[in-house]
N, C-alpha and C positions, 0 to 999 in steps of 0.2 A: 608310361607317360612321364614327361618331364614336369616335375612339380616344383622346379626352381623358380623363385620369384626374384625380380630385380627391382630396385627402387633407386631413385636419385632425388636430391633436394630440389624443391621447386623454387627456392630462393632463400635469402637470408633475412630473417626478421629484425635482427639487431641484438643489442645487449639487454638482458632481462631487467637491469636496473635503470634503463633509460626512461625518462618521463613518458607516460602513456602506455608503456609496454605491459604493465600489469593488467590493464583493462583489455588490451588487444589480445594477449595470450588467453585470458579467461573467455573471451568471446569465441576465439578460434577453437579452443579445446572443447567447447560445448556446442560447436557447429551452429552458432547463431546466424540467421540470415543476414547478409550484408546489404548492399545498396538496393534501392527500389528499382523495379523495372521501369523502362521509359514510358510504357503505357500507363503505369500507376502514377508516375510523376505528371504526365499530361492530364490525366483525370483529376488529380489534386489541384492543378493550376486552373482547370476549367471550373471546378467546384468553388475555388476561392474567388474567382471572378463573379460567379453567381451570388455568393454571399455578399461580396462588396457592393453589388448593385442594389441590395436591400437597404443600405444605409440612407437614412433620412427620408425614406419613402413610406407611404401608408402601409400598415401591416397587411399581408395577404389575407384573403377571406378565410382561409383555414387556420389562421393563427390569431391568437389573442394578443393585443398590444400591451405589453408589460413595461414599456419604456418609462412610464411615469413612476414606477416603483424604484426606490433607491437600492437596488440589489447590489451586493458587494461580494467580491471574492476574497477569501482568506486562505493563504497558502504559505509554504516555506519561502524564504527570501530568494532562493535560487530557482524557483519554479518558473517555467515558461508555458506550460500547458494548463490553463485555468478552465476546468470543465464543470465547476459547480459554483453557483452564486446563491446568496441567502438574503432574505428580508423577513422581518417579523414586526408584529405590533400586538399590544395587549388588547384583550377583548373582555367582555363581561364575565365570561366563564373561564378564561385562561389566556391563550395566545393564538394568533393566526401566524403560521409559518409558511413561507413560500420558498421552495427549493427548486431553482431553475438549473437545468442540466443542458450542456451543449448538445444540440440535435445533430449528432454525427450521422445518424441514419439518413438525413437529408442530403449529406455530402458523399456518402459511400454506399452506392446501390449494391444490393446483394448480387453476387456473381460477377461483379466488375473486376478489373485488374487490381484496383485498390483493395477491394474486399478480399481477393485471393491472397494478396500480400499481408493484409492484416490478420487473416485467418492463420497463415503460416507462422507469423510471429506470436500471436496469441496475447501478448502483453508488451508494454514498453519495459525496458530494462534500465534501471537507474544505478549508475556507478559513480564513485567519488569524483571522477574527472570528465564524465560524459553521460549522455542519455542516448540510448538506442531506441528510437520511437517506434511505436506500432504503426503510426501513420506518417507520411512525409511532412516535413516542417511547414509546408504551405498550408496544411490543415492543422497539425498538432500545435503549432506555435502562432498560427494566424487565423485562418477562417473559422476553425472550430473552437479556438481559444476565446474565452469570454473576456477580452481585453477591455479596459476601461474606456468609456466614451464611444465604443463601437457597437453598432447594431448587430445582433447575432440571433439566428433561429435557435429555439430551445424547446425541450420538453419540460414541463413544470408540474410539480406536485404541490397543491394548495392544501395545507394541513390545518386541522384544528387540534389544539392540545389543551387538555383540562388543567386546572391548577394542581391536580394530583399527578400529572405527567402521563395520563393515558391518552391514547390517540382516538380522536373522534372521526367524523366523516372527512374524507379527503377527495379533492377534485384533481383529475389529471387532464392536462391539455397541452396543445402545441402553441408556442408563443413566439413573440419577437421581443427581445430584451436589450437593455443597454446598461452595462455595469457602471455604477456610480463611483466606485473606488476599488482599487486593488491594494489590499492590506496584507502585511505579513502577520504571523501569529503574535509576534512581539509588538508590532504596531497596534494591533487590535487590543491587546492587553493594556498597553499604555493609554489608549483612548478610553478604555473602560475604567482603569484605576492606575493613574500615573505613579502611585506610591507602592504598587504591589511588590511584595518581596521577591517574587519569582522572575521579575523582569531583568534580563541580562543588562550589563552595562551598555552594550551597543549591539545593534544588529550585525550579523556576520557580514552582510553586504555593505555595511556602512550607512544604510538608509536610516532615516529617522521618521518618526510619526509626524504627520502634518500638524502644525501648531494649532490650527483652528479647523478641525474636521467639520464638514457640513452638518448642520443641526439634524437634518433628516437621517444622515448616516449614523450619527451618534445615538439618536433615539432608537433606531433599528438595532444597533449593537447592544444596547441595554435590554431591549426586548428579547433579542437572541439569547443573551446571557441568562435571563430569567427563565425563558422557556426551556433552555438546555438544562438548567439546574433541576427543573421539575422532571424532565425526561430521565436524567441520571438518577434522581431519587427513586423514581418508579422502577428503573432497572435494578437498583440495589434491592428493592422489595421483592422482586421476582427471582432474586438469587444470582444476578450477574456480578461476578467479582471484578474489581477494578483491574484494568490492564496497564502494563508498564512497558514503555518503549525501551528495548534493550539494544537499539542500534547505536552505531558510533559514527562520528563525523571525522573525516580525514582532512588535515590542513596541509597545504602545499606551499612551497616557496615560490619565488618569482620565476624560477626555471621549470616549475611543474613537478618538482620532486616532493614526495610525501615526507613530512617532517614530524607529524604527531597525530595521535588519535585522542579524541575526547568523547565521552558519552553524550548522546543527544539529550537535550533537556526537553522534557514534556511540560508544556505550559498549560494553564487552565483553559486557554483558548483552543488548544488542540482538542481537549475533551469536549468543549462547547461545540465545535464544528462536527466532531465525530458523532455526538448525540443527534444532531440534526440529520446527518447522513443516514444513520441507522433508522431514524423515523421514516425518512423517505423510502429507503430500501424495503422496510417492513410493509408499508402500504402498497408499494409496487408489487411485492410478492403476493400480498393478499388479493390484489387485482388479477394477477396472472392465474392464481389458483382458482379464484371464484368463477372466472370466465373460461377456464380451461385453455389459456393461451400458451403458445409454444415458445416459452422463454426458458431460461436456465435458472435453477434454484441453487442457493448456496447452503450446503448441509454440513453439519459438524456432529459426529458421533460423540456420545458421552464416554469419558475415560473408564476403562476397566483394568483389572489386574493383568489381563493379557494384552491390552492396548492402552498403556498409561499415557501416551501422548498422541492421541488421534489428531489428524490434520483435517482442516476444512477442505471441501472439494465441491466441484460443480456436479449437478445432476439434472436430468430431464424430468425427474419425478420429485414430488414433494416429500420432504422428510425434515425432522426438527433440526434446529441449530442449537446444540446443547450449550455452547459457549455463551450465546446471547439469551438462552432460555426462551426461544421463540419457536412456535410450531411451523413457521413458514418464513423464509427469508430469501432475498435475491441481491444481486449487485446491479445497481441502476445508475449510480452517481458518477461513474468514471469511464464514459465510453471513449474518450480520447486515448486512454492508455490500456483499457481492458476490452478484449473482443467479447467476453461474456456479457458485459454491459450493453454493447452494441446489439447483440442478439436480442436481449430483453427489450431494448429500445424499439427494435423493428416490430416485435410482437405487440408492444403497446401502441406504436404508431399505426399499425394495421387495425387495431381495435378502435382507435380514435377515428379512423376513416369511416368506420361503420356506425359509430356512436357519437352523440352530441358531446360537446366540451363539458357540459354540466353533469356528466355521469359521475356518480359518487362511488368510491371504492368501499368495500367492507372494512371493518376495523380488524385489529390484530386478534380479536377474540373469535374470528371466523373458525368454525369447527374444521379440523384437518382430517381429510381422508386420504390415505396414500393412493397414488395412482401408479399404474404400470404401463410401460410401452405397449401400444396396441396396434401400431401400424409401422410401415417402413419409414415414415417421416419421424415417428417417435424414436425408432431405433437409430436413425441418422443423428437425431438430436442428442441421444445418449452417447454416441460415438464422439460427437463434438464436445460434449461435457468432459469426456475422458481426455481428449486432446488438449483442452484448455487447462485441465488440472495438471497435465504434464508440462505445458509451457510455463505455468505458474511456478512449479517446482524447479524447472530449468532456470528461470530468471533468478530465483532465490539462490540456486547453486552458483550461477555466474557471479552474482554480487558477492557471495561469500568467498569464492575463489579469488576474486579481485582484491578483497580486503586481506585475505591471507598472504597474497603476494606483496601487497603494500606493507603489511606488518613485518614480513621478512626483511624488507628494505629498512624500515624504521628501526628495527631491533638489531640490525647488523653491528652497529657500534658497541653494543652491549655484550658481544661475544666474550666469554670468559668471566662474566660478571653474574651475580645473582639476579633472578627475575622472580616475581611473585605470581601465583596462580591460585585459582579456585579448583578444587577437585570436583568433577562432575559425576562420573560413574567409574566403577572399577570393572575390569574384565579379566579373563584368564591370563591375558598378556600384559596388562598394565593399567594405567590410569588415563582416562580421557580428562583433559583439563582445559580451563579457559584462562588465558593470560590477563592479568589485571591491567596491564599497560595499554593493550590494544583491543581487548575483548574478543580476540580471535582464539580458535581452538588449537590444541596441540595434544601430544601423546607422550606419556612418560612410561616406558616399558619397565616391567619388574627387573629386567636384566640390567637396567641402569643403576640398580642398587647393588652394592657389594654384599655378597652373602655373609651373614653372621654379624653385620653391623647393627641390625635392628632398625635401620633407617626407614623401612617400609612397614614397620609393625604397628604398634598400638595407636600412636597419635594419628598417623595417616589413615589407618583403617577405620578408626573411630569416626574421623571426620567424614569419610566417604559414606560409611554406614549411616551416619546421622543424616546426611543429605539425601540418601536414597530412601530412608524411612519416611520422609515427609514429602515424597515426590507428588503426592496427591495435592498437597497445599501449593506446591510449585505450579501445578497445572492450573490452579484457580487464581494465580497471580499474587499469592501471599508473599510479600517481600520483607516481612517483619523479622524473620528469623536471622540469626547471625551466621554468615557464611564463613567457614574456616579458610584462612589464607595460609598457603604453604610456600616454600621457597625452593627453587632449583637453580642450577647453573646453566646458562645458555652456552652451548658449545658449538653450534653451527646454525646458519640460516641458508635457505635456498630460494632466492627471489623468483627463479623461473618456475618452480613448482609450488611455491607458497608454503613451505614447511620450515619449522624450526626444530632443532634437536636439543633436548634437555637431558640433564643428568643430575643425580642427587648431589648435594654439596660434598658429601664424603667421597663419592665415586669420582667426581670431577677433580678433586685434589690428588 
């Protein structure tokens, strides 16, 4: 038999350094689905018209009218898909918190062309110069996005929080809401405390905080802040370690070329919103578990010597989330960008169709009993959980690959010059490192060091050993230790592959 294979180029992509090519190559090499099918686009336009028809009309009988509540969205400056809104007020025993989430399940029927496309993608992918959405823009940036002043269908969790930060009874319902304001994290912090030291000089987008925020919005912001402080304090008491965002922002010039990397700043308002989302997700998980609903749980194994860096994943069965120190957890608050949240929304919406809106969920103290798949539907849900865990990892890999390619472009002018790095781990073949200028990974092989110079001996090995010895602290978010900084010479970059080649200073000379 003739086993000869022939291939020919399908086309020319262009030069790897061209603006936008880093994202394009990263999406292509990870086989990310491209354009939406025409059927899916037609369905999204039809759903958008249905949502638009709700504006200014009485709330449907199956939905509670929340339009009198000054719910607000708080997101990054560059965000276009607003899938959660918040409102809070103080009570005699603590706070009332309403978390309203875009009701994507009302726009994306199970089994539809839209649903099939969303299932295939699994999650939206966010790159420095573009977003690859899970849903067409007619939904992700319009009909499902909680835009200010627009009536939107939602699922809401009406929570009670004690002054100690514990969750009381919570009510789930379907509602019709209207966002009173769209704030960035910086704008929200300025409204709360104009003199806060963490406030950047200006928003990245150039936006500024409204000079006179509506009194109802400002009152709710302060209640949100106080409630979140209590929730965070309770999380610390149960052993949750503070998390730190280690992502980086990429700046581009007017032609779209990457010019610099800067660490993303985590503001107190990031933590405020995150605490509210965790509370809503926790109660949604308790409801799923208590009633045996077919949603997806978010699980996270505890670290061990054999698995020092376990990753969170989706599961059709209940299991603890070690990072959050919770017996039961789910993703409920981002259905525009995560299919897992949409699956959970459908399970909750089906439950609401059978139960009154006043149904109260159990609290986070509900005893947990592990469940196992017992039917073909359970097995299918577990297969879906595995698929969505894969698409989540794939999205992370695409984003990192894009950053690596952009870093290779930004670092190219430094070829022949020293660059600094943190040593992450040592292997039989060399060092895995993280460059301080871009936060991207690289590798320094032992062969890069000339034998006999001692360049890779005591100092370097001690630094790596020190970092490896406290890997458990690293897992729990401890950033107080001093990371050793080393220097190497950049001798080459490859924008098409996203790699940089390093050598020891002695060897490079």
